[in-house]
Phi, psi and omega in degrees: 000152179227150186267102163058188157062152179277162195266128178268133186311142184289145179201161169284119201264014181288336182287130180296132174294130173271100180269350176085176180277164174298147174307152178298141179095344183275144178285352176079355186274338183254173185280070181296312182290160175284086178292333184304316181303328179277334178289339172302320180299325178293322184286321174307311188287327179298314182297313173309313185291318178281342190297334175295345176266359183297130170072016180261002170080007184243096178290326178293311175304313177297325186283320184297319182295322177297309183304312184299319181291310178302318179299323180292318184288335183290328179298344184269350178282127181291094178187160179252091186269140180245118175289104181265319170250109181225213186265012182122182177291169188305317189278354173251352182225123181283344171211172193040045179270162179298126180095352177296142179265133179219168188095177177279000177095350181280164179293165001285162176264132183226143169276144173230143174239133186230146170221083188300337180214092169276124184100045181299332181277335182285327173288320177294328181262359181067038182261158189291169167069018157295128177225160166259130185218151179210152182221145185215139173218167180305143184299131179090015187242347187265135178292127180267110179292335178060229178279000182274086193284329185241153172217142166289136173212162173213139183222146173207183184279170186299328176289345187236004183310317189296339181277359184277146183196108182290347183264347185265124184314145177294336178290343170263321172305306186299320176292338177285326179289323179301314182299320177295322180274354179066035180227174171275144184312329182290346178272348182281149175235120176254129180259142184200146171303134177280094192216144183299329186287356174260010188291332178290314182294321180297320180304308188292320175299316186286328171300322183276351174103003184280160176259164191225135174248105180276130173246138185285329187203168168087064188273348169292315177291324177299316183294321177302318179296320180292331180262004181277127180297134178091356184283154177288353180256133182254333188212135157270133172211145173138178177266125179213185184299143173285320175314304174314319176301309185304307177304316176300318177302312182297322169295323183284333167304330179277319188269332195100162183111188185210150168228130172243147177214154177225128179309143188225087179289132181288343183207166177300321177303315184290321174304312179297321186293321185288316179296330179290325180292342180092014173285139170269101185291348183261352187294134171269123176268108179269184188294324185285332176280333182279318177212110188274156171086180182247352180267077189228136177230145178222144178212149174206149177229141177287129176269302174260158177289138182212182177299326184266327188216141167288156173277186170299130175243125175271134186239100180071193185287339184235351191263163176191141172249154171225156168236138190225160168239137180234125185229146167224128187295316190301319188252358182059022178277133169246120171258136165263128190237110171259133185232139175253137183233145178260094187309317184304313185289318179297329176299320180298346190254314188242011176089197186270016184285350180260022170070000000 
């Protein structure tokens, strides 16, 4: 399955994409040009950099390679970017940390969410669905999770979005979804992280007759599968990362569909920290609350082969191919981009990081 969109001709993506000037009448202060096309270069390089770590059992090494490569390329993008969702706090991450300023400092001013390698363990073990991903929105529009690391979330396609309800039991929601689709409940598939905390939900889903696809990691790519029209997956459900929820919401704003989330503190300490910071733990956060407005861009590149994207494939001693998606909320355009790379030439530009 592939997510939406026309196919852009294969190319060595090092050449800077000419995206043109802002439309007439624009102040130039907002992200009017299609930054997603430029952001694809950053996810491609992150994917290429960590691809040499696939199956080597070192998730920190893989993640570090992806972070380094993405950070270098982000400085070439014409924007004044602020990392809202990053690799952690400044004292925990040497680069792409929360609050870091990135880009060349010129307009537009934007919020940025990054996950240079979603699925570090997937990459380390050579498992499917590891991706490099980034999202961007107008400054001040992206939800900052603060101390709230996890959230309960559910996501589905636009045709079923009106049936999402975090307070309604799954044993009631799934039959409603089946009726809307004109199928039996047994035809439905729910994708969720394979975690002990989901045992009650798994029991409820199975008792009503629906099927479950358990995944070890990667709920951004899982959310994209769930919201894609014609996908074999009907619903994403479960407790996963709040930062991943923001990234997924950005993509869903571009493709259509809906995501609902509610912050899920893991401990009394985390609950207290969230309340002291002013978070409403009962609030239902939809895609528009997680990423507001329409000036939203999303890009992702496959690292290992998956349902949404092919992974990095090395061709001979110097070549490599990548598959990426590039999305823009304002136009609703989703592009699938297949690129061929000359690694020898790229090494001359960004060093040995690309393997």
